[in-house]
N, C-alpha and C positions, 0 to 999 in steps of 0.2 A: 659545291663539291670540291674537295681538296685534290690538287694535282698529284698524280702518282710520283713519288720520289721527291716531293717538296720537302725541303729541309729548313729548319729554323735555327737561329743562333742559340747556342747553349746558354741557359739562364737559370740560376737557382730559384729565383722568384717564380718563374713560370713552372718549374717542376713542382714547387710547393703548392701552387695554385691548382695544378692538375689534380692534386689530392684533396685540397681544402676548399676550392672555389665552388661551393655549393651551399645553399641556405640550410638544408637539412643536416649536412655534415657539421656545419658550424654550430647548429643547435645541439647536436649530440655532444660535441666536444665541450661546449659551455657547461652542460649538465654533468659530463664526466669530471670536469674540474671542480664541481661542487660535491663530488663523492658519490654520484649516482652511477650504478653499475648494471642494474638488471633490466631486461628487455621491457617488462611491464612498466617499470618506473620511467624509462625513456619514452615509452608510448604515451603514458598518461601526462607527462610533462610537456611533450611536444605536440601531441595530437596527430602524430603520423600514422598512416595506414600500416598494418603489420607487414605487408609485402615491401613497402617502401623502406621501413625501418630495417627490415632484414637485409635488404640490399645495401644500405648505407653502412650498417655495422660490419657486414662481410667485407665491403670495400676497405674500411679502416683496418680490419684485421689483416687483410691481404697486404696492405701498405706498411704494416708494422707499427701503426699508431696505437691500436688496441690489441689486447690478447684476450682470448676467449677461455674461460676457466669453468669447469663443471663444479657446482656447489651442491647438487642434489642428484641422487642416483635414480630413484623411481618416483615419478617419471623423471627423466634427465632434465636438468635445468642448468642454465649457464649464466654467468655474469661477464661483463666486459670491463677490463681494467686498462688504464693507461699504461703503456710501456714506457721505458726511458725515453724513447723517441717521442711518444705522446706527451709526457710531462714536459719535455723540452719545448713544446709549443706554448708554454706559459707566457713567454715574452711576447709572442705575436698576439696572444689573447689580450694581454695588457694594453698593447698598442691599439687594438680595436676598441677596447673600453675607453682609452684616452681620447681617441678621435670622436667617438659619439658623445662623451661627457662634455667635451669642449664645445661641440657644435649643436648638440641637442640635449642639454642637461635636463634630467627628469628624476626627481627624488623618488618617484614611484617605481623606477626601474632598478631591480636588485643590483645589477652590475654597476650602477652609478654610485652604489653605497659600499665602495671598496675601502676597507680599513687596513692600515699598516700597523705594525706592532708598536709604533710610537704613539698610537692612540688617535690619530687623525684620519678623517676621510681624505683619500688622496686622488690626485690625477697624475698617473705615472709619467716620468720624464725619461727620454732617451738621451744618454750622454756618451761621450767618448771616454773609454777606460783610461787612455793615456793622459789626457789633459783635463778630463772632467767637465768639459764644456758641453752644452746642449747641441745635439746634432740636427742640422737642417739640410734641406736639399742643396742650398747654395754653398755649403761648406764641404761637400763631398765630391771627390774626383774619382772617376772610374777608368780602369785600365784592364786589358785582357789578362786573365790569369792562366795557370797551367791547364785548366780544363776547358779553355775557349775552343770553339769549333761549331759544328753543325750537328743537328740531331733531328730525327723525324718527329712530327707533332703527335700528340696523343690522339688516338682515334676518337671521332665524335661519339657521344653517348647520349642516350635518351634520358632526359631529366624532367621530372614533374615539378612544375612551378606551383608555389603557393598562391591561391586565389582568395585567401581569407583576408578580409579587411582588418587593419590594425586594431581598430576600435572594437572589433568583435572577438579579439583574442584576450584571454584572461591575463592579468599582469605577469604571472610567472612565465607564460609562454611568449610574452612580448619581448622580454629581455633586451636584445640589441636590434630591434626591428629596423631602425633607420640605417645602421651600419650594414645590416644584411641586405637591404635594398641595393646597396652599392657593391658589397663584397660577395653576396650569396649567389653569384652566378659566375661560372668559370670565365666566359668571354668578357663580361664586364670587368672583372678583376684583371684579366690579361690586358685589356685596353688601358686601364689606369697604369699598370706596371710599365707598359710600352711608352706611355706619355712621359714618364720620368726619364726615359732614355733619349728624349728629344723628338719622338715621332709625333707629327701633327696633322699630316694630310691623309685623306681617306686611303689613297693608294698605298701610302707608306704603312698604315695600319694593316691593310690587307696583305701586303707582302711580308711584313714582320710577323704576323700571327698565322698566316695561312688560313684565314677564316672566310667563309662565304660572304659575298657582298651584302645579301639581305640581312644576315645575322649581324654583320658589322654595323650596318646602317641603323638597325634597331637599337643596338647597344650604345652607339654614340648618341643617338637621340635621347635615350633614357638617362645617360650621364649628364647631358645638357639640362634636361628637365630637373634632375636632382641637384644641380648647381655644382657639380664636380668638374665639368668641362665647360668652357666658353666657346661658342661657335662664331668664327670670324670670317667674313668675306675677304679673300685675297685676290680674286679674279672675277670680273663681271661678265665677260662673254667668252665662253659659257661660264655660268656661275660656279665658282669653286670655293670651298671653305676649308679652313684649318681648325683644329680643336686644341685649345690650350687649357692647361690646368688652372682652375680658379684658386683663390686662397684656401677654400675648403678642400680642394683636390690636392694642393701642395702639402697640406697638413696631414695627408696620408703617408708621407714619406717615411716617418719612423716605422710604420708597419711594413713597408716594402723592405726596409733595412733588416727588420727581424726575419722576414720571410727568406731573404737572401742568406742571412746567417744560418737559419735553420736548414735551408736547402744545401748549403755548403757542408754542413756537418753530417747530414744524413742521406743526401741524394746525389753526391758527386760521382758515384760509381768508381771510386778509387782514382779518379783522374785529377782531383784538386778542383778548387773553385773556378768557375768560368770567368768571373770578374773579381778584381781586387779593388776594394774601396779604400780610399785614403782620405783622412780628415785633414783638409787643407789648413785649418787653423793651427794645427800642431805639426803637421807633416808625417804623422804616424799612420800606419795601416789601421783602419777602423776596427776596433773591437767594441761593439756596443754594450752598454750596461744600462739597466733600468733602475732609476732611483725614485725615492719618495720626494714629492715637491715640498714637504715640510721639514723633515730631518735630513734629507739628502743621502740617507743610507741606501744601499742596494736593496731592491725589492726582490724577494724570492717566493717560491711557492709555499714555503713554510712560514713566511713572515706577514702574510696577508689573509684576510677573510672577507667574505661577502656576507653582510649582515650577520646572521648567527650560524651560517654554514662555513665550516672551516675548509678553505681551499686545499689545505694540506691533506685532508682526508682522501684526496685523489690518489695519494701514495700508499694508503693503507690497504 
């Protein structure tokens, strides 16, 4: 149980994950980027219960990511369209695809068949706009920004976890199952984001996130099992462990950068970014850009498609 008055360091990635860190939410957004808008379509593509889908759609509308528009009067029917804020999540969605395609390539997964206008199947790259170099965790320095400070944590919420085995899901619903095992839970995603700030010990995670010990223990164990964190003994009596990002975990950094950038643009509350990221290779403040690994041009929502589904249809 969280302590009354507990405050957390302001962080744009955390704010973004409070909205997006949920398996069902990620599934809805994935289909929204494929141009799907109607309740029945979301339900058939994801297999979600009606009450669960209603709740997630309402949450995304309240957050400003989707807008609800009536398309039929009698009986009233509505569709859910990405707002400008929602379309701006395209970069984060590309970084999710990038991570899964690198670590779990699967030609049967639609998201792994991402085409760029140059005609190639691509694995998106995150680069620094100033110098054009690929961005890695080792080349980024972080300093407090104008929005630095403390803020209350998001209240706990009841979430229904998927208990369906991956092999039992049809290919269209599988999508990014492995990435969703890692990212489709708010606390799991928060643990990863905190690990990038140098948090390693159980007590540090607990203090940084304001999470209950039993929840934290389960999430850390899950990330170790998934190969994202490595559990290392640093004290024998009593036994104490620290948790370090593996190569697979470190490779999630481009996604964290995109979440920070999106949170800075949409969730700063008018105070400015809590952190300033600097690309040490060139010395400039980091402005991330996503490029094609073949032609090296910038990748946009209108220059890509997934198989035969135009991603750009999300804007229509």
